[in-house]
LUMKOLKE-726337 format. One record per residue: z, y, x of N, C-alpha, C in turn; residue number from 1; residue in one letter. Coordinates in nm, 3 decimals, padded with zeros to 5 digits. Layout:
{n_zz = Z, n_yy = Y, n_xx = X, ca_zz = Z, ca_yy = Y, ca_xx = X, c_zz = Z, c_yy = Y, c_xx = X, nr = NUM, rest = A}
...
end
This chain:
{n_zz = 10.222, n_yy = 11.152, n_xx = 08.788, ca_zz = 10.119, ca_yy = 11.046, ca_xx = 08.804, c_zz = 10.115, c_yy = 11.078, c_xx = 09.010, nr = 1, rest = M}
{n_zz = 10.061, n_yy = 10.897, n_xx = 08.999, ca_zz = 09.999, ca_yy = 10.922, ca_xx = 09.138, c_zz = 09.872, c_yy = 10.920, c_xx = 09.163, nr = 2, rest = S}
{n_zz = 09.835, n_yy = 11.033, n_xx = 09.296, ca_zz = 09.708, ca_yy = 11.072, ca_xx = 09.356, c_zz = 09.612, c_yy = 11.193, c_xx = 09.331, nr = 3, rest = G}
{n_zz = 09.758, n_yy = 11.227, n_xx = 09.220, ca_zz = 09.693, ca_yy = 11.383, ca_xx = 09.191, c_zz = 09.663, c_yy = 11.515, c_xx = 09.304, nr = 4, rest = D}
{n_zz = 09.555, n_yy = 11.569, n_xx = 09.294, ca_zz = 09.569, ca_yy = 11.673, ca_xx = 09.401, c_zz = 09.538, c_yy = 11.825, c_xx = 09.362, nr = 5, rest = R}
{n_zz = 09.593, n_yy = 11.893, n_xx = 09.415, ca_zz = 09.604, ca_yy = 12.015, ca_xx = 09.328, c_zz = 09.541, c_yy = 12.146, c_xx = 09.435, nr = 6, rest = F}
{n_zz = 09.480, n_yy = 12.252, n_xx = 09.423, ca_zz = 09.438, ca_yy = 12.331, ca_xx = 09.503, c_zz = 09.534, c_yy = 12.472, c_xx = 09.483, nr = 7, rest = V}
{n_zz = 09.647, n_yy = 12.521, n_xx = 09.549, ca_zz = 09.680, ca_yy = 12.653, ca_xx = 09.485, c_zz = 09.628, c_yy = 12.726, c_xx = 09.611, nr = 8, rest = V}
{n_zz = 09.548, n_yy = 12.821, n_xx = 09.482, ca_zz = 09.488, ca_yy = 12.959, ca_xx = 09.618, c_zz = 09.514, c_yy = 13.061, c_xx = 09.534, nr = 9, rest = S}
{n_zz = 09.593, n_yy = 13.090, n_xx = 09.391, ca_zz = 09.629, ca_yy = 13.182, ca_xx = 09.334, c_zz = 09.799, c_yy = 13.165, c_xx = 09.293, nr = 10, rest = S}
{n_zz = 09.799, n_yy = 13.275, n_xx = 09.243, ca_zz = 09.980, ca_yy = 13.253, ca_xx = 09.180, c_zz = 09.934, c_yy = 13.211, c_xx = 09.101, nr = 11, rest = K}
{n_zz = 09.895, n_yy = 13.181, n_xx = 08.963, ca_zz = 09.871, ca_yy = 13.153, ca_xx = 08.854, c_zz = 09.874, c_yy = 12.957, c_xx = 08.925, nr = 12, rest = Q}
{n_zz = 09.759, n_yy = 12.896, n_xx = 08.977, ca_zz = 09.811, ca_yy = 12.790, ca_xx = 09.041, c_zz = 09.910, c_yy = 12.769, c_xx = 09.113, nr = 13, rest = S}
{n_zz = 09.964, n_yy = 12.857, n_xx = 09.198, ca_zz = 10.143, ca_yy = 12.819, ca_xx = 09.236, c_zz = 10.213, c_yy = 12.831, c_xx = 09.165, nr = 14, rest = L}
{n_zz = 10.207, n_yy = 12.870, n_xx = 08.984, ca_zz = 10.316, ca_yy = 12.844, ca_xx = 08.921, c_zz = 10.300, c_yy = 12.726, c_xx = 08.857, nr = 15, rest = D}
{n_zz = 10.204, n_yy = 12.673, n_xx = 08.803, ca_zz = 10.172, ca_yy = 12.525, ca_xx = 08.771, c_zz = 10.190, c_yy = 12.471, c_xx = 08.860, nr = 16, rest = F}
{n_zz = 10.151, n_yy = 12.463, n_xx = 08.967, ca_zz = 10.230, ca_yy = 12.349, ca_xx = 09.075, c_zz = 10.369, c_yy = 12.343, c_xx = 09.068, nr = 17, rest = Y}
{n_zz = 10.427, n_yy = 12.441, n_xx = 09.070, ca_zz = 10.612, ca_yy = 12.468, ca_xx = 09.124, c_zz = 10.625, c_yy = 12.360, c_xx = 08.938, nr = 18, rest = I}
{n_zz = 10.576, n_yy = 12.439, n_xx = 08.821, ca_zz = 10.625, ca_yy = 12.329, ca_xx = 08.686, c_zz = 10.570, c_yy = 12.219, c_xx = 08.743, nr = 19, rest = K}
{n_zz = 10.458, n_yy = 12.134, n_xx = 08.819, ca_zz = 10.436, ca_yy = 12.056, ca_xx = 08.757, c_zz = 10.536, c_yy = 11.911, c_xx = 08.878, nr = 20, rest = F}
{n_zz = 10.547, n_yy = 11.980, n_xx = 08.963, ca_zz = 10.623, ca_yy = 11.907, ca_xx = 09.035, c_zz = 10.796, c_yy = 11.900, c_xx = 09.041, nr = 21, rest = V}
{n_zz = 10.867, n_yy = 12.039, n_xx = 08.941, ca_zz = 10.942, ca_yy = 12.044, ca_xx = 08.890, c_zz = 10.985, c_yy = 11.924, c_xx = 08.771, nr = 22, rest = T}
{n_zz = 10.831, n_yy = 11.909, n_xx = 08.732, ca_zz = 10.841, ca_yy = 11.801, ca_xx = 08.600, c_zz = 10.868, c_yy = 11.636, c_xx = 08.648, nr = 23, rest = K}
{n_zz = 10.797, n_yy = 11.647, n_xx = 08.786, ca_zz = 10.789, ca_yy = 11.524, ca_xx = 08.789, c_zz = 10.927, c_yy = 11.498, c_xx = 08.849, nr = 24, rest = Q}
{n_zz = 10.975, n_yy = 11.556, n_xx = 08.930, ca_zz = 11.137, ca_yy = 11.559, ca_xx = 09.000, c_zz = 11.254, c_yy = 11.503, c_xx = 08.888, nr = 25, rest = F}
{n_zz = 11.229, n_yy = 11.579, n_xx = 08.743, ca_zz = 11.290, ca_yy = 11.567, ca_xx = 08.659, c_zz = 11.310, c_yy = 11.427, c_xx = 08.605, nr = 26, rest = E}
{n_zz = 11.140, n_yy = 11.382, n_xx = 08.590, ca_zz = 11.123, ca_yy = 11.239, ca_xx = 08.539, c_zz = 11.134, c_yy = 11.131, c_xx = 08.594, nr = 27, rest = E}
{n_zz = 11.154, n_yy = 11.145, n_xx = 08.714, ca_zz = 11.095, ca_yy = 11.029, ca_xx = 08.822, c_zz = 11.277, c_yy = 11.036, c_xx = 08.913, nr = 28, rest = S}
{n_zz = 11.309, n_yy = 11.172, n_xx = 08.983, ca_zz = 11.441, ca_yy = 11.163, ca_xx = 09.034, c_zz = 11.379, c_yy = 11.179, c_xx = 09.191, nr = 29, rest = G}
{n_zz = 11.248, n_yy = 11.101, n_xx = 09.211, ca_zz = 11.221, ca_yy = 11.106, ca_xx = 09.356, c_zz = 11.047, c_yy = 11.128, c_xx = 09.356, nr = 30, rest = Y}
{n_zz = 10.986, n_yy = 11.194, n_xx = 09.457, ca_zz = 10.852, ca_yy = 11.205, ca_xx = 09.442, c_zz = 10.818, c_yy = 11.259, c_xx = 09.621, nr = 31, rest = T}
{n_zz = 10.711, n_yy = 11.263, n_xx = 09.677, ca_zz = 10.654, ca_yy = 11.259, ca_xx = 09.768, c_zz = 10.577, c_yy = 11.354, c_xx = 09.813, nr = 32, rest = T}
{n_zz = 10.572, n_yy = 11.445, n_xx = 09.856, ca_zz = 10.446, ca_yy = 11.523, ca_xx = 09.895, c_zz = 10.390, c_yy = 11.557, c_xx = 09.982, nr = 33, rest = Y}
{n_zz = 10.277, n_yy = 11.582, n_xx = 10.038, ca_zz = 10.211, ca_yy = 11.649, ca_xx = 10.157, c_zz = 10.152, c_yy = 11.756, c_xx = 10.143, nr = 34, rest = S}
{n_zz = 10.062, n_yy = 11.861, n_xx = 10.187, ca_zz = 10.014, ca_yy = 11.904, ca_xx = 10.191, c_zz = 09.923, c_yy = 11.994, c_xx = 10.335, nr = 35, rest = Y}
{n_zz = 09.805, n_yy = 12.044, n_xx = 10.281, ca_zz = 09.671, ca_yy = 12.055, ca_xx = 10.376, c_zz = 09.652, c_yy = 12.233, c_xx = 10.403, nr = 36, rest = V}
{n_zz = 09.746, n_yy = 12.299, n_xx = 10.538, ca_zz = 09.726, ca_yy = 12.433, ca_xx = 10.511, c_zz = 09.554, c_yy = 12.469, c_xx = 10.542, nr = 37, rest = K}
{n_zz = 09.557, n_yy = 12.592, n_xx = 10.507, ca_zz = 09.384, ca_yy = 12.649, ca_xx = 10.531, c_zz = 09.311, c_yy = 12.576, c_xx = 10.407, nr = 38, rest = G}
{n_zz = 09.188, n_yy = 12.657, n_xx = 10.397, ca_zz = 09.060, ca_yy = 12.664, ca_xx = 10.321, c_zz = 09.004, c_yy = 12.547, c_xx = 10.376, nr = 39, rest = K}
{n_zz = 08.991, n_yy = 12.445, n_xx = 10.295, ca_zz = 08.910, ca_yy = 12.353, ca_xx = 10.308, c_zz = 08.802, c_yy = 12.330, c_xx = 10.297, nr = 40, rest = Q}
{n_zz = 08.680, n_yy = 12.294, n_xx = 10.301, ca_zz = 08.515, ca_yy = 12.257, ca_xx = 10.264, c_zz = 08.537, c_yy = 12.311, c_xx = 10.112, nr = 41, rest = R}
{n_zz = 08.417, n_yy = 12.352, n_xx = 10.094, ca_zz = 08.407, ca_yy = 12.382, ca_xx = 09.940, c_zz = 08.303, c_yy = 12.264, c_xx = 09.934, nr = 42, rest = T}
{n_zz = 08.242, n_yy = 12.321, n_xx = 09.779, ca_zz = 08.162, ca_yy = 12.200, ca_xx = 09.736, c_zz = 08.037, c_yy = 12.234, c_xx = 09.765, nr = 43, rest = S}
{n_zz = 07.981, n_yy = 12.323, n_xx = 09.778, ca_zz = 07.849, ca_yy = 12.378, ca_xx = 09.830, c_zz = 07.853, c_yy = 12.291, c_xx = 09.956, nr = 44, rest = V}
{n_zz = 07.975, n_yy = 12.309, n_xx = 10.049, ca_zz = 07.926, ca_yy = 12.247, ca_xx = 10.183, c_zz = 07.949, c_yy = 12.089, c_xx = 10.146, nr = 45, rest = Q}
{n_zz = 08.052, n_yy = 12.037, n_xx = 10.060, ca_zz = 07.999, ca_yy = 11.890, ca_xx = 10.069, c_zz = 07.872, c_yy = 11.860, c_xx = 09.977, nr = 46, rest = S}
{n_zz = 07.842, n_yy = 11.910, n_xx = 09.906, ca_zz = 07.688, ca_yy = 11.900, ca_xx = 09.887, c_zz = 07.591, c_yy = 11.891, c_xx = 09.985, nr = 47, rest = N}
{n_zz = 07.628, n_yy = 11.999, n_xx = 10.068, ca_zz = 07.499, ca_yy = 12.038, ca_xx = 10.161, c_zz = 07.561, c_yy = 11.935, c_xx = 10.275, nr = 48, rest = A}
{n_zz = 07.679, n_yy = 11.872, n_xx = 10.309, ca_zz = 07.686, ca_yy = 11.761, ca_xx = 10.400, c_zz = 07.585, c_yy = 11.617, c_xx = 10.373, nr = 49, rest = L}
{n_zz = 07.638, n_yy = 11.573, n_xx = 10.207, ca_zz = 07.573, ca_yy = 11.469, ca_xx = 10.161, c_zz = 07.374, c_yy = 11.493, c_xx = 10.170, nr = 50, rest = H}
{n_zz = 07.394, n_yy = 11.587, n_xx = 10.116, ca_zz = 07.192, ca_yy = 11.616, ca_xx = 10.133, c_zz = 07.175, c_yy = 11.619, c_xx = 10.296, nr = 51, rest = K}
{n_zz = 07.225, n_yy = 11.622, n_xx = 10.398, ca_zz = 07.224, ca_yy = 11.652, ca_xx = 10.485, c_zz = 07.173, c_yy = 11.529, c_xx = 10.539, nr = 52, rest = Y}
{n_zz = 07.272, n_yy = 11.440, n_xx = 10.542, ca_zz = 07.312, ca_yy = 11.266, ca_xx = 10.603, c_zz = 07.198, c_yy = 11.206, c_xx = 10.504, nr = 53, rest = C}
{n_zz = 07.162, n_yy = 11.238, n_xx = 10.384, ca_zz = 07.025, ca_yy = 11.143, ca_xx = 10.358, c_zz = 06.927, c_yy = 11.231, c_xx = 10.407, nr = 54, rest = G}
{n_zz = 06.864, n_yy = 11.318, n_xx = 10.389, ca_zz = 06.739, ca_yy = 11.383, ca_xx = 10.491, c_zz = 06.761, c_yy = 11.319, c_xx = 10.592, nr = 55, rest = D}
{n_zz = 06.851, n_yy = 11.380, n_xx = 10.709, ca_zz = 06.861, ca_yy = 11.257, ca_xx = 10.846, c_zz = 06.804, c_yy = 11.148, c_xx = 10.817, nr = 56, rest = L}
{n_zz = 06.900, n_yy = 11.049, n_xx = 10.715, ca_zz = 06.882, ca_yy = 10.909, ca_xx = 10.734, c_zz = 06.714, c_yy = 10.918, c_xx = 10.726, nr = 57, rest = A}
{n_zz = 06.652, n_yy = 10.982, n_xx = 10.619, ca_zz = 06.522, ca_yy = 10.943, ca_xx = 10.627, c_zz = 06.417, c_yy = 10.995, c_xx = 10.696, nr = 58, rest = K}
{n_zz = 06.465, n_yy = 11.057, n_xx = 10.753, ca_zz = 06.387, ca_yy = 11.102, ca_xx = 10.892, c_zz = 06.431, c_yy = 11.022, c_xx = 11.027, nr = 59, rest = A}
{n_zz = 06.520, n_yy = 10.955, n_xx = 11.012, ca_zz = 06.599, ca_yy = 10.868, ca_xx = 11.097, c_zz = 06.461, c_yy = 10.698, c_xx = 11.124, nr = 60, rest = L}
{n_zz = 06.504, n_yy = 10.725, n_xx = 10.947, ca_zz = 06.420, ca_yy = 10.581, ca_xx = 10.919, c_zz = 06.231, c_yy = 10.609, c_xx = 10.931, nr = 61, rest = N}
{n_zz = 06.204, n_yy = 10.734, n_xx = 10.916, ca_zz = 06.087, ca_yy = 10.755, ca_xx = 10.922, c_zz = 06.026, c_yy = 10.730, c_xx = 11.092, nr = 62, rest = D}
{n_zz = 06.131, n_yy = 10.758, n_xx = 11.130, ca_zz = 06.026, ca_yy = 10.780, ca_xx = 11.300, c_zz = 06.084, c_yy = 10.646, c_xx = 11.379, nr = 63, rest = S}
{n_zz = 06.137, n_yy = 10.518, n_xx = 11.293, ca_zz = 06.122, ca_yy = 10.412, ca_xx = 11.347, c_zz = 06.280, c_yy = 10.394, c_xx = 11.417, nr = 64, rest = G}
{n_zz = 06.357, n_yy = 10.506, n_xx = 11.389, ca_zz = 06.522, ca_yy = 10.457, ca_xx = 11.471, c_zz = 06.624, c_yy = 10.405, c_xx = 11.377, nr = 65, rest = Q}
{n_zz = 06.612, n_yy = 10.286, n_xx = 11.353, ca_zz = 06.671, ca_yy = 10.178, ca_xx = 11.201, c_zz = 06.812, c_yy = 10.181, c_xx = 11.327, nr = 66, rest = D}
{n_zz = 06.886, n_yy = 10.127, n_xx = 11.221, ca_zz = 07.060, ca_yy = 10.098, ca_xx = 11.298, c_zz = 07.022, c_yy = 09.973, c_xx = 11.327, nr = 67, rest = M}
{n_zz = 07.064, n_yy = 09.935, n_xx = 11.451, ca_zz = 07.020, ca_yy = 09.755, ca_xx = 11.476, c_zz = 07.179, c_yy = 09.693, c_xx = 11.526, nr = 68, rest = R}
{n_zz = 07.216, n_yy = 09.588, n_xx = 11.426, ca_zz = 07.348, ca_yy = 09.554, ca_xx = 11.454, c_zz = 07.321, c_yy = 09.405, c_xx = 11.588, nr = 69, rest = M}
{n_zz = 07.430, n_yy = 09.412, n_xx = 11.620, ca_zz = 07.487, ca_yy = 09.308, ca_xx = 11.774, c_zz = 07.369, c_yy = 09.218, c_xx = 11.734, nr = 70, rest = V}
{n_zz = 07.476, n_yy = 09.101, n_xx = 11.667, ca_zz = 07.415, ca_yy = 09.012, ca_xx = 11.650, c_zz = 07.323, c_yy = 08.971, c_xx = 11.587, nr = 71, rest = K}
{n_zz = 07.195, n_yy = 08.928, n_xx = 11.627, ca_zz = 07.060, ca_yy = 08.884, ca_xx = 11.547, c_zz = 06.973, c_yy = 09.039, c_xx = 11.549, nr = 72, rest = D}
{n_zz = 07.039, n_yy = 09.086, n_xx = 11.635, ca_zz = 06.954, ca_yy = 09.218, ca_xx = 11.654, c_zz = 06.849, c_yy = 09.224, c_xx = 11.495, nr = 73, rest = D}
{n_zz = 06.960, n_yy = 09.239, n_xx = 11.395, ca_zz = 06.874, ca_yy = 09.258, ca_xx = 11.299, c_zz = 06.827, c_yy = 09.424, c_xx = 11.283, nr = 74, rest = V}
{n_zz = 06.715, n_yy = 09.437, n_xx = 11.214, ca_zz = 06.640, ca_yy = 09.577, ca_xx = 11.196, c_zz = 06.777, c_yy = 09.629, c_xx = 11.065, nr = 75, rest = E}
{n_zz = 06.806, n_yy = 09.751, n_xx = 11.068, ca_zz = 06.871, ca_yy = 09.781, ca_xx = 10.912, c_zz = 06.835, c_yy = 09.946, c_xx = 10.898, nr = 76, rest = L}
{n_zz = 06.781, n_yy = 09.995, n_xx = 10.787, ca_zz = 06.762, ca_yy = 10.103, ca_xx = 10.793, c_zz = 06.874, c_yy = 10.204, c_xx = 10.750, nr = 77, rest = P}
{n_zz = 06.872, n_yy = 10.313, n_xx = 10.787, ca_zz = 06.971, ca_yy = 10.412, ca_xx = 10.773, c_zz = 07.015, c_yy = 10.410, c_xx = 10.619, nr = 78, rest = W}
{n_zz = 07.080, n_yy = 10.496, n_xx = 10.550, ca_zz = 07.152, ca_yy = 10.546, ca_xx = 10.500, c_zz = 07.208, c_yy = 10.695, c_xx = 10.490, nr = 79, rest = T}
{n_zz = 07.246, n_yy = 10.714, n_xx = 10.347, ca_zz = 07.309, ca_yy = 10.862, ca_xx = 10.368, c_zz = 07.446, c_yy = 10.825, c_xx = 10.400, nr = 80, rest = K}
{n_zz = 07.527, n_yy = 10.655, n_xx = 10.373, ca_zz = 07.645, ca_yy = 10.647, ca_xx = 10.404, c_zz = 07.651, c_yy = 10.605, c_xx = 10.555, nr = 81, rest = E}
{n_zz = 07.569, n_yy = 10.561, n_xx = 10.602, ca_zz = 07.563, ca_yy = 10.548, ca_xx = 10.771, c_zz = 07.568, c_yy = 10.614, c_xx = 10.822, nr = 82, rest = T}
{n_zz = 07.502, n_yy = 10.739, n_xx = 10.777, ca_zz = 07.466, ca_yy = 10.879, ca_xx = 10.871, c_zz = 07.618, c_yy = 10.924, c_xx = 10.868, nr = 83, rest = V}
{n_zz = 07.671, n_yy = 10.942, n_xx = 10.779, ca_zz = 07.790, ca_yy = 10.969, ca_xx = 10.762, c_zz = 07.916, c_yy = 10.911, c_xx = 10.813, nr = 84, rest = K}
{n_zz = 07.932, n_yy = 10.795, n_xx = 10.832, ca_zz = 08.041, ca_yy = 10.720, ca_xx = 10.899, c_zz = 08.002, c_yy = 10.699, c_xx = 11.090, nr = 85, rest = E}
{n_zz = 07.886, n_yy = 10.636, n_xx = 11.072, ca_zz = 07.816, ca_yy = 10.648, ca_xx = 11.191, c_zz = 07.786, c_yy = 10.735, c_xx = 11.323, nr = 86, rest = L}
{n_zz = 07.791, n_yy = 10.900, n_xx = 11.265, ca_zz = 07.691, ca_yy = 10.972, ca_xx = 11.358, c_zz = 07.782, c_yy = 11.102, c_xx = 11.273, nr = 87, rest = L}
{n_zz = 07.787, n_yy = 11.130, n_xx = 11.169, ca_zz = 07.849, ca_yy = 11.264, ca_xx = 11.149, c_zz = 08.029, c_yy = 11.251, c_xx = 11.164, nr = 88, rest = W}
{n_zz = 08.072, n_yy = 11.165, n_xx = 11.110, ca_zz = 08.265, ca_yy = 11.121, ca_xx = 11.127, c_zz = 08.291, c_yy = 11.117, c_xx = 11.274, nr = 89, rest = K}
{n_zz = 08.232, n_yy = 11.029, n_xx = 11.381, ca_zz = 08.260, ca_yy = 11.034, ca_xx = 11.513, c_zz = 08.263, c_yy = 11.150, c_xx = 11.613, nr = 90, rest = P}
{n_zz = 08.144, n_yy = 11.225, n_xx = 11.545, ca_zz = 08.116, ca_yy = 11.317, ca_xx = 11.576, c_zz = 08.225, c_yy = 11.468, c_xx = 11.532, nr = 91, rest = I}
{n_zz = 08.245, n_yy = 11.464, n_xx = 11.438, ca_zz = 08.334, ca_yy = 11.511, ca_xx = 11.354, c_zz = 08.461, c_yy = 11.568, c_xx = 11.404, nr = 92, rest = Q}
{n_zz = 08.507, n_yy = 11.406, n_xx = 11.441, ca_zz = 08.676, ca_yy = 11.394, ca_xx = 11.475, c_zz = 08.643, c_yy = 11.420, c_xx = 11.623, nr = 93, rest = K}
{n_zz = 08.555, n_yy = 11.398, n_xx = 11.745, ca_zz = 08.584, ca_yy = 11.461, ca_xx = 11.896, c_zz = 08.573, c_yy = 11.647, c_xx = 11.869, nr = 94, rest = A}
{n_zz = 08.525, n_yy = 11.706, n_xx = 11.752, ca_zz = 08.503, ca_yy = 11.801, ca_xx = 11.754, c_zz = 08.618, c_yy = 11.884, c_xx = 11.665, nr = 95, rest = V}
{n_zz = 08.675, n_yy = 11.876, n_xx = 11.578, ca_zz = 08.755, ca_yy = 11.878, ca_xx = 11.468, c_zz = 08.890, c_yy = 11.848, c_xx = 11.516, nr = 96, rest = T}
{n_zz = 08.919, n_yy = 11.705, n_xx = 11.569, ca_zz = 09.041, ca_yy = 11.596, ca_xx = 11.523, c_zz = 09.060, c_yy = 11.572, c_xx = 11.418, nr = 97, rest = G}
{n_zz = 08.972, n_yy = 11.563, n_xx = 11.293, ca_zz = 08.973, ca_yy = 11.551, ca_xx = 11.201, c_zz = 08.911, c_yy = 11.406, c_xx = 11.142, nr = 98, rest = E}
{n_zz = 08.961, n_yy = 11.339, n_xx = 11.087, ca_zz = 08.846, ca_yy = 11.221, ca_xx = 11.063, c_zz = 08.768, c_yy = 11.220, c_xx = 10.906, nr = 99, rest = E}
{n_zz = 08.852, n_yy = 11.276, n_xx = 10.773, ca_zz = 08.815, ca_yy = 11.308, ca_xx = 10.710, c_zz = 08.717, c_yy = 11.449, c_xx = 10.664, nr = 100, rest = S}
{n_zz = 08.603, n_yy = 11.397, n_xx = 10.595, ca_zz = 08.517, ca_yy = 11.529, ca_xx = 10.575, c_zz = 08.576, c_yy = 11.607, c_xx = 10.489, nr = 101, rest = T}
{n_zz = 08.648, n_yy = 11.537, n_xx = 10.383, ca_zz = 08.751, ca_yy = 11.639, ca_xx = 10.287, c_zz = 08.848, c_yy = 11.735, c_xx = 10.355, nr = 102, rest = R}
{n_zz = 08.873, n_yy = 11.759, n_xx = 10.471, ca_zz = 08.976, ca_yy = 11.792, ca_xx = 10.526, c_zz = 08.906, c_yy = 11.894, c_xx = 10.624, nr = 103, rest = N}
{n_zz = 08.832, n_yy = 11.912, n_xx = 10.678, ca_zz = 08.808, ca_yy = 12.042, ca_xx = 10.757, c_zz = 08.809, c_yy = 12.175, c_xx = 10.716, nr = 104, rest = V}
{n_zz = 08.779, n_yy = 12.229, n_xx = 10.779, ca_zz = 08.809, ca_yy = 12.358, ca_xx = 10.759, c_zz = 08.647, c_yy = 12.387, c_xx = 10.744, nr = 105, rest = K}
{n_zz = 08.656, n_yy = 12.563, n_xx = 10.683, ca_zz = 08.533, ca_yy = 12.579, ca_xx = 10.624, c_zz = 08.410, c_yy = 12.579, c_xx = 10.749, nr = 106, rest = V}
{n_zz = 08.467, n_yy = 12.627, n_xx = 10.871, ca_zz = 08.378, ca_yy = 12.700, ca_xx = 10.984, c_zz = 08.331, c_yy = 12.543, c_xx = 11.046, nr = 107, rest = G}
{n_zz = 08.373, n_yy = 12.448, n_xx = 11.020, ca_zz = 08.376, ca_yy = 12.302, ca_xx = 11.097, c_zz = 08.242, c_yy = 12.265, c_xx = 11.103, nr = 108, rest = D}
{n_zz = 08.184, n_yy = 12.285, n_xx = 10.940, ca_zz = 08.038, ca_yy = 12.223, ca_xx = 10.959, c_zz = 07.994, c_yy = 12.208, c_xx = 11.049, nr = 109, rest = Y}
{n_zz = 07.972, n_yy = 12.356, n_xx = 11.059, ca_zz = 07.823, ca_yy = 12.394, ca_xx = 11.122, c_zz = 07.890, c_yy = 12.357, c_xx = 11.273, nr = 110, rest = E}
{n_zz = 07.971, n_yy = 12.373, n_xx = 11.323, ca_zz = 08.019, ca_yy = 12.321, ca_xx = 11.447, c_zz = 07.963, c_yy = 12.177, c_xx = 11.498, nr = 111, rest = K}
{n_zz = 07.990, n_yy = 12.092, n_xx = 11.430, ca_zz = 08.006, ca_yy = 11.963, ca_xx = 11.408, c_zz = 07.815, c_yy = 11.934, c_xx = 11.403, nr = 112, rest = V}
{n_zz = 07.749, n_yy = 11.988, n_xx = 11.261, ca_zz = 07.610, ca_yy = 11.990, ca_xx = 11.246, c_zz = 07.530, c_yy = 12.063, c_xx = 11.420, nr = 113, rest = Y}
{n_zz = 07.589, n_yy = 12.145, n_xx = 11.501, ca_zz = 07.523, ca_yy = 12.171, ca_xx = 11.606, c_zz = 07.529, c_yy = 12.095, c_xx = 11.698, nr = 114, rest = D}
{n_zz = 07.636, n_yy = 12.005, n_xx = 11.723, ca_zz = 07.631, ca_yy = 11.918, ca_xx = 11.826, c_zz = 07.537, c_yy = 11.779, c_xx = 11.794, nr = 115, rest = V}
{n_zz = 07.568, n_yy = 11.728, n_xx = 11.645, ca_zz = 07.512, ca_yy = 11.617, ca_xx = 11.585, c_zz = 07.319, c_yy = 11.655, c_xx = 11.597, nr = 116, rest = L}
{n_zz = 07.262, n_yy = 11.769, n_xx = 11.590, ca_zz = 07.168, ca_yy = 11.812, ca_xx = 11.578, c_zz = 07.085, c_yy = 11.848, c_xx = 11.713, nr = 117, rest = N}
{n_zz = 07.212, n_yy = 11.891, n_xx = 11.782, ca_zz = 07.084, ca_yy = 11.872, ca_xx = 11.972, c_zz = 07.133, c_yy = 11.775, c_xx = 12.019, nr = 118, rest = K}
{n_zz = 07.189, n_yy = 11.686, n_xx = 11.992, ca_zz = 07.203, ca_yy = 11.537, ca_xx = 12.039, c_zz = 07.082, c_yy = 11.466, c_xx = 11.966, nr = 119, rest = H}
{n_zz = 07.047, n_yy = 11.464, n_xx = 11.860, ca_zz = 06.937, ca_yy = 11.383, ca_xx = 11.816, c_zz = 06.792, c_yy = 11.484, c_xx = 11.872, nr = 120, rest = L}
{n_zz = 06.770, n_yy = 11.637, n_xx = 11.849, ca_zz = 06.659, ca_yy = 11.669, ca_xx = 11.895, c_zz = 06.620, c_yy = 11.650, c_xx = 12.047, nr = 121, rest = A}
{n_zz = 06.760, n_yy = 11.628, n_xx = 12.106, ca_zz = 06.711, ca_yy = 11.634, ca_xx = 12.273, c_zz = 06.695, c_yy = 11.493, c_xx = 12.298, nr = 122, rest = T}
{n_zz = 06.739, n_yy = 11.369, n_xx = 12.268, ca_zz = 06.739, ca_yy = 11.246, ca_xx = 12.257, c_zz = 06.627, c_yy = 11.181, c_xx = 12.194, nr = 123, rest = N}
{n_zz = 06.597, n_yy = 11.212, n_xx = 12.049, ca_zz = 06.545, ca_yy = 11.144, ca_xx = 11.935, c_zz = 06.435, c_yy = 11.224, c_xx = 11.920, nr = 124, rest = K}
{n_zz = 06.420, n_yy = 11.281, n_xx = 11.973, ca_zz = 06.295, ca_yy = 11.421, ca_xx = 11.894, c_zz = 06.327, c_yy = 11.485, c_xx = 11.740, nr = 125, rest = G}
{n_zz = 06.455, n_yy = 11.408, n_xx = 11.720, ca_zz = 06.498, ca_yy = 11.434, ca_xx = 11.561, c_zz = 06.550, c_yy = 11.541, c_xx = 11.539, nr = 126, rest = I}
{n_zz = 06.436, n_yy = 11.641, n_xx = 11.464, ca_zz = 06.574, ca_yy = 11.721, ca_xx = 11.388, c_zz = 06.569, c_yy = 11.769, c_xx = 11.215, nr = 127, rest = M}
{n_zz = 06.652, n_yy = 11.744, n_xx = 11.174, ca_zz = 06.649, ca_yy = 11.814, ca_xx = 11.034, c_zz = 06.744, c_yy = 11.906, c_xx = 11.034, nr = 128, rest = V}
{n_zz = 06.707, n_yy = 11.985, n_xx = 10.917, ca_zz = 06.750, ca_yy = 12.189, ca_xx = 10.885, c_zz = 06.841, c_yy = 12.135, c_xx = 10.784, nr = 129, rest = Y}
{n_zz = 06.997, n_yy = 12.182, n_xx = 10.822, ca_zz = 07.088, ca_yy = 12.194, ca_xx = 10.744, c_zz = 07.071, c_yy = 12.269, c_xx = 10.599, nr = 130, rest = W}
{n_zz = 07.087, n_yy = 12.178, n_xx = 10.496, ca_zz = 07.031, ca_yy = 12.178, ca_xx = 10.381, c_zz = 07.084, c_yy = 12.343, c_xx = 10.274, nr = 131, rest = P}
{n_zz = 06.986, n_yy = 12.435, n_xx = 10.262, ca_zz = 06.999, ca_yy = 12.569, ca_xx = 10.227, c_zz = 07.055, c_yy = 12.520, c_xx = 10.041, nr = 132, rest = Q}
{n_zz = 07.130, n_yy = 12.607, n_xx = 09.999, ca_zz = 07.207, ca_yy = 12.571, ca_xx = 09.869, c_zz = 07.049, c_yy = 12.603, c_xx = 09.734, nr = 133, rest = K}
{n_zz = 06.986, n_yy = 12.642, n_xx = 09.743, ca_zz = 06.877, ca_yy = 12.592, ca_xx = 09.655, c_zz = 06.783, c_yy = 12.439, c_xx = 09.656, nr = 134, rest = R}
{n_zz = 06.838, n_yy = 12.371, n_xx = 09.805, ca_zz = 06.743, ca_yy = 12.250, ca_xx = 09.779, c_zz = 06.842, c_yy = 12.152, c_xx = 09.797, nr = 135, rest = S}
{n_zz = 06.952, n_yy = 12.162, n_xx = 09.735, ca_zz = 07.033, ca_yy = 12.077, ca_xx = 09.748, c_zz = 07.055, c_yy = 11.972, c_xx = 09.648, nr = 136, rest = M}
{n_zz = 06.949, n_yy = 11.991, n_xx = 09.552, ca_zz = 06.888, ca_yy = 11.889, ca_xx = 09.431, c_zz = 06.841, c_yy = 11.755, c_xx = 09.432, nr = 137, rest = T}
end
């Protein structure tokens, strides 16, 4: 199957993956695989990032800091997705070298948050705290 994603984090998952790869090769005679070393973000971190982006979008909108399109100077409110794409990801790329939020390492979220939070607090007077696990619903 194209697009399957496996996390190999134990002997059991390694054995399963080896069987899967063997079966795929025997069936098709040709497959391509890629891998990422090291522990990637956790699901808690992923949820926290999305919660943070939503909270920051609200704070930016509430403070009158809208997104402006260059053409026609149209006022656009921030969304969780625009915060992630236009604020978080460019800083993440500069700090970690990684474009995808899916591929950053566990400790990288804190580094990106610190840079973005410091910038917004210093230049816009906006500070949004990183979500705690109990507040992500």
